[in-house]
C-alpha positions as CSV (number, residue, x, y, z in Angstrom):
1,M,99.7,123.1,91.7
2,P,101.6,120.7,94.1
3,T,105.2,120.0,93.2
4,L,106.2,116.5,92.0
5,E,107.8,115.9,95.4
6,E,104.5,116.8,97.2
7,R,102.5,114.6,94.8
8,I,104.8,111.6,95.4
9,L,104.6,112.1,99.2
10,R,100.8,112.1,99.0
11,L,101.0,108.8,97.0
12,E,103.3,107.3,99.6
13,E,100.9,108.3,102.4
14,I,98.0,106.8,100.6
15,E,99.9,103.6,100.2
16,A,100.9,103.6,103.9
17,I,97.2,103.9,104.8
18,R,96.2,101.2,102.3
19,R,98.8,98.9,103.8
20,L,97.5,99.7,107.3
21,K,94.0,98.6,106.2
22,N,95.3,95.5,104.5
23,V,97.4,94.4,107.4
24,Y,94.4,95.0,109.6
25,A,92.4,92.6,107.4
26,A,95.2,90.0,107.5
27,H,95.2,90.1,111.4
28,C,91.4,89.7,111.3
29,D,91.9,86.7,109.1
30,N,94.4,85.3,111.6
31,N,91.7,84.7,114.2
32,Y,91.2,88.4,115.0
33,D,94.6,88.5,116.6
34,P,94.1,91.1,119.4
35,E,97.9,91.4,120.2
36,A,98.6,92.4,116.6
37,L,95.4,94.5,116.1
38,A,95.5,96.7,119.2
39,P,98.7,98.6,118.4
40,M,97.2,99.6,115.1
41,F,94.7,101.9,117.0
42,T,95.3,105.2,118.8
43,E,94.9,105.1,122.6
44,D,91.5,106.8,122.3
45,A,90.3,105.1,119.1
46,V,86.8,103.9,118.5
47,W,85.7,100.7,116.6
48,E,82.0,100.3,115.9
49,M,79.6,98.1,114.0
50,G,75.9,98.3,114.9
51,P,75.1,94.6,115.7
52,L,78.5,94.0,117.3
53,G,78.7,97.1,119.4
54,R,80.9,100.2,120.0
55,F,84.2,100.0,121.7
56,E,86.1,103.1,122.9
57,G,89.8,103.1,123.6
58,R,92.6,100.7,122.6
59,Q,92.0,98.3,125.6
60,Q,88.2,97.9,124.8
61,I,89.0,97.3,121.2
62,K,91.6,94.7,122.1
63,D,89.1,93.0,124.5
64,F,86.5,93.0,121.7
65,F,88.9,91.3,119.3
66,T,89.8,88.8,122.0
67,E,86.1,87.9,122.5
68,V,85.1,87.9,118.8
69,S,87.8,85.4,117.9
70,G,85.7,82.7,119.6
71,K,82.6,83.7,117.6
72,F,84.2,84.3,114.2
73,T,86.3,81.1,113.8
74,F,87.1,81.7,110.2
75,A,87.2,84.9,108.1
76,L,88.7,86.2,104.8
77,H,88.4,89.9,104.3
78,Y,88.4,91.1,100.7
79,M,89.0,94.9,101.0
80,C,88.4,97.0,97.9
81,G,87.3,100.3,96.5
82,H,89.3,102.4,98.8
83,M,89.1,106.1,98.7
84,I,91.4,108.1,100.9
85,D,91.2,111.9,101.6
86,F,93.6,114.0,103.6
87,V,92.3,116.4,106.2
88,S,95.9,117.4,107.0
89,S,99.4,116.0,106.9
90,T,98.6,113.9,110.0
91,E,94.9,113.2,109.6
92,A,93.0,111.4,106.8
93,T,89.7,109.7,106.2
94,G,88.9,106.6,104.1
95,T,86.1,104.5,102.8
96,W,86.3,100.9,101.8
97,Y,84.1,98.1,100.6
98,I,84.4,94.6,102.2
99,W,83.2,91.3,101.0
100,E,83.9,88.7,103.7
101,T,83.4,85.0,103.9
102,A,83.2,83.9,107.5
103,T,82.2,81.1,109.9
104,I,80.2,82.7,112.7
105,D,79.1,80.4,115.6
106,G,79.7,77.5,113.3
107,V,77.5,78.8,110.5
108,P,79.1,79.8,107.1
109,M,78.2,83.4,106.3
110,F,78.6,86.0,103.6
111,V,79.2,89.5,105.0
112,A,79.1,92.7,103.0
113,A,79.8,96.1,104.4
114,T,81.5,99.5,104.0
115,Y,84.0,101.0,106.3
116,E,84.3,104.6,107.2
117,D,87.7,105.2,108.8
118,R,89.6,108.1,110.3
119,Y,93.4,107.8,110.5
120,V,95.9,109.8,112.5
121,K,99.7,109.8,112.0
122,E,101.5,109.3,115.3
123,D,105.3,109.3,115.5
124,G,105.5,108.9,111.7
125,E,103.1,105.9,111.6
126,W,99.4,105.9,110.5
127,K,96.9,104.4,113.0
128,F,93.2,104.0,113.2
129,A,91.4,106.7,115.2
130,H,87.9,105.6,114.3
131,V,86.7,102.5,112.4
132,K,82.9,102.4,111.6
133,V,81.6,99.3,109.8
134,N,78.3,99.7,108.0
135,P,76.9,96.2,107.4
136,A,74.8,95.7,104.3
137,F,74.2,92.0,105.2
138,M,75.5,89.1,107.2
139,T,73.7,86.1,105.7
140,P,74.1,82.3,106.1
141,Y,75.5,80.3,103.2
142,H,74.0,76.9,103.8
143,D,76.3,73.9,103.3
144,G,79.2,76.1,102.1
145,W,82.7,75.6,103.2
146,V,81.9,74.2,106.7
147,K,80.5,70.9,105.3
148,T,82.5,70.9,102.0
149,Q,85.7,72.8,102.2
150,F,86.9,71.6,98.8
151,P,84.9,69.7,96.0
152,P,85.6,66.0,95.8
153,D,88.0,64.8,93.1
C-alpha cells in the first residue's frame, strides 16, 4: 500500500494536471490565445479533432490556434468529468467531457465532446503531449446569444 506521502504526491500531481487543463480552457476562452497555449504543449505534441484537423509539433499547434481564433470568435469551455491515470511519475493520461457554447463563423453553436489527453512532465511541469478531441456534436443554436446576449428588463 502506498505511503501517505506517496498518496498526497499523487493527489498533488492530479491537481496539477487538472489545473493544466483548466488553464488551457481559459486560454481557449480568451480568443484561443496562441501565445499562451503553445508553451503548454511539448515540442513534439499533437492536437487533433476530426473536422478541424491534426496538428503535429508546437509550432503547428500554435499556428492552428492563431487561425481558429478568427473562426471561433466566442467560446466558453465547461470541462468536467476528468479521470486521470498515471503511466509513470512523468507520464499520465486523462479523459474529460466538454460542453462548450461558441460562436463559430458568426453562428451560435453548442459543442459537446470528449478529450483524450496524454501528459508528460518536463522540468517539473506537466504539459500536453497529445490532445485528441472526439466531438459528439457541433450544432447551431438559432437566435441564441448572438442576437440576444441578455434578456430584456
